[in-house]
N, C-alpha and C positions, 0 to 999 in steps of 0.2 A: 703161168697160172691164170685161170679164168677169173675175171672180176665177178663178184656177187653183189646183191643188193646191200647197200650200206645201212647198218642200223644206226640208232641215235648216237651211240658212243663214237662210232666211226665218223659220223658227220660232225659231231662236236670236236673231236680230235683234229680233224682236217681244218675246221674253222679256226681252232686255236693255233695250229701250226702255220696258218696263213698270217696270223697276227705276229707270231714269234716262232720262226722256223728253227731257232736255236734253243727252244725251251727244253729243259732237261726232262728225262723220263721221270725223275723224282717229282719235279714240279708238276708235271702233267698228272701223275698218279694222285697227288694230293688234291689238285684242282678237281678231278673227276671222281675222287673217292674210290679208286680201284687200285690194285697192286701194281707195282712197277713192272712185274712180269706180264701182266695183262696189257699195259700200255706198250711195252716193247714188242709183244707178240702182235698187237694190232698194227703198229707201225711197220713191222717186218712184213706182215701179210698185205697191207695196203701198197707197199713198195713192190713186193713180188707180183702182185696182181696187176700192177700198172695204174692203180687208182691214184697213187702218189708217184709222179714222174721225177721228182727231184726236189731239192731244197734250194732256196735262193735268198738273196738279201735285197733289202730296200735301202736306198741311200737318201741322205738329206737332199732336198731339192737344190741346195747350193752346190752340191757336188756334180749335179747334172747341168749346171749353168753352161751355156755354150752349146749344148746339144739341141738339135731340132728334132722334135717328136711330132708325128702326124698320123692321122687316119686317112686312108685313101680308099674311096669306094670305086669299084670297077664294074662296068657292064662289059660282057664279052659277046662276041659274035657267035656264029654257028660252030666254032671250033670246040674241041673237047675241053671241058673245064679241067680235067685231070692233067692234060698236057700243059695248059697255061699255068696251073699251080706248080708243076715241076719246073717250068722256066723261071717263075717268080722265086722259087726256093733257092735258085742260083744267085740271087741278088742279096749280098750280105746285109744290106741295110734293111731288108724286109725281115722283121723279127717275128711276125705272126701273120698268118693268113687264115681268114674265116670265110666259109661259104655262108650265104644268107639268102633270104627270100626278098621279094619286093622288087623295087626298081634296080637294085644293085645285085650283082651276082657274087662278088667277092669284096671283102673288107680287109685291108692291109694295115698293119701297124709298122710304121717306118721310123727309123732313128738315124740321124746323121750328125756329123760333128760341126757342120757349118751350113749356112744358107746356100753357098755355092755348091757344096756336095749334095745338098738336098735337091737342088735344081737338076743336077746331073742324074740323080736317082729317079726323079719324076720322069725325066726324058727317057731314061732307059726302060722304065716300066711301060710308058705309053707306046714304045716301039715294039713291045712284045706282040707277036702275031696273034690276033684274036681279041686283043683289047680294043673295044670300040669307043668307049666313053669313060671318063673318070672325073671324080670330084675329090678334092683334097682339103682337109682342114688341119691346120697346125694346132697342136695342143699347147695352150698358153700356161695353164697351171693344173695341178692335180691335187685332189683332196685325199 
């Protein structure tokens, strides 16, 4: 199903689901002053159109202790960005890849279970043919 322009209710519904992905249809209908059927139909449509890709959880920071999370910026040489992205998708620790403008061509979100594993992941990424320069920042805390 093709995605359409989201109206105000769709945008507010998505924003609320970002805060609480487990919010009940009843709770959402009360919050927005519309029927449960309206909320359910909106969620179903947003999922079917691909505007909502899934529901996830957030965990307490203490549960993520021991994880190393980082942002890595990459500059690529004359190789095809699409080919490099495909190679990077094959690295399990790369959980998100963004194209961008400016000095960096790609921004990666990387998660590993230890600094040792993190070092191996960085080496593996830097060895991908077409990656010319990188800069990495470890994420220390999140708000």
